[in-house]
N, C-alpha and C positions, 0 to 999 in steps of 0.2 A: 501792410494792409492794402488790399487791392480796391480799386474804385468800382462802384456799382456799374457805371457806364461801360467800363472795360469788360466786365463779365457779360453784359448784355451784347456787346459787340462780338465777344467770343462765341456766345451761343448762336448768334446769327451768321457770322462769317465762317466759322470753322467748317460746318457742313458744306457750304458753298465752295470753299477752298479745296476741300477733299474731293468734291465732284469735279472741279477743274483739274485736279491731279489725275483722277481716273480718266478724264477726257484726254489729257495729254499723253497718258500711258497708252490708251487704245489707238490713238491716231499716230503713234510714234514711229511705226515701221514704214509707213508710206508717206508721211508728211512730217514736218518739224515737230519734235516732241520725243517721247521715249521714256525709258526707265529712269535716267539720271535726273532730268528736269522734273518728272513727276514725283520722284522721291524728294527733291528739294522743295517743291510746292507743298507736298504733304507734311514735311518737317516744319515748314513755315506755319502751317495751320496749327500744329501742336505747340510751336513756339508762342503763338498767340495765347494758347491755353496756359503756358508757363507764365506769361506776363499777367494774365487775368486772374489766375487762381494761385499762383505761387509755385515755386520749384518743388516744394515738399509734396504738395497734393498731386502734382503732375508726376513726380517720381513714384509715388505710391500707386498711381493708376497705370502708368506705362512702363516704368522702370524695369520690372521683372521680365518684360517681353522684348527689350531692345536688343540685347546680345543674341538671344535665340533667333530673333527676326533677321539679324545680320547673318547668322550662321545658315539659316534656311535660304537666304538670298545667295550665299556662296554655293550652296548645294544645287540650287536651281540653275545658276549660271554654268556651273561645271557640268551638270547633267545636259544642258542644252548643247554645250560644246562636244561632249562625248556622244550624244545622239547623232551628231553629224557624221561620226565614223560609220554609222549604219547607212547613211546616205551617200557615202563615197569619200568623205574627207573630214578632217577636224574642223568644226564650226560650219559645216555644210548645212544649209537650210533644208528642213523637212517640213512639208506642209500637209495638213489634213483639211479637207474641204467638206463642209456640211451644207445641206440645203434645208432651209427653214422656209416653208411656203415657196415663194419664188426668189428668195434672197440667198445668195451664196455667202457662207461664213468661212473664213480661213483662220486656222490656228496653226502656229508653227513654232519651231525652235527659236527663231529670233524673238518672238513674244515671250517665251519662257526665259530667255536670257535677259530681256528687258525687265521682266518681273523680278528676277534675281538682283539685278542692278538696283532697282527701285527699293527692294527690301534692305539691301546693304546700305544704301544712302540714307534711308529713313533711320535705321538702327544706329548708324555711326553719327549722323548729324545730331540726332536727339541726345545721344549719350554725351556728345561734346557740349551741347547747349545746356544740358542739366548740370554737368560738371562746372561749366562757366557760371551758372546761376548759384551753385553751391559756394563757389569762391566769392561771388559778389555778396551773398548773404553773410558769409563769415566776416568779410571786410566791414560790412555794415554793423554787425554785432560788436566787433572790436572798436569801431569808431564811436558807437553809442556808449560803450563802457568807458572809453577814454574821456568823452565829454562829461560823463557822470562823475568821474574822478576829479576832473578839472573844476566842476561845479562844487563838489564837496570840499576841495582845497580852498576855494574862495571863501567859504563860510567859516 
C-alpha cells in the first residue's frame, strides 16, 4: 500500500523532473548534460512513480514501451553515426541551421545520437528497476506467507 503523500509528491515532482531531463538533453552538446544524464534523470522520475504507485501499475503503464524505446534509441544512434558518412566520415557531425525570427536554431547528428542514448538509458534503466521491484514484491509475499504460517503454528 502506497502512502498518499508519496502519490502527491509523485504528481508534483515527476513533471518537474521530466522538464529537468529535457533541459539537460537540450543543453548537452554545448554544455554539461546530454543523452545519458537526461535518460538517468527521466528514469528517476519514473522510479518515483514506481515507489508511489507500485511496480504493477507502473509496469502496466510503461512496461510495453520500454524495449521498443530502447530499440528506437539504438536505431537513432546508429542512424546518427551512419549519417556522418554523408558528411565525410563515420560519426562526423552534420548540422542544419534554421532561423526563427532573429534566432538561429541548430539541429544535428550529435543531438540525434544523444536522443538515441537517452532512449536506450530510459528503456534499460526502467526495465531493470521494474524487474528489481518484482523481485522485492515476490520476497515480501513470501515473507508474509512465512509469517502467517508461523502464526498458525503458534495457535
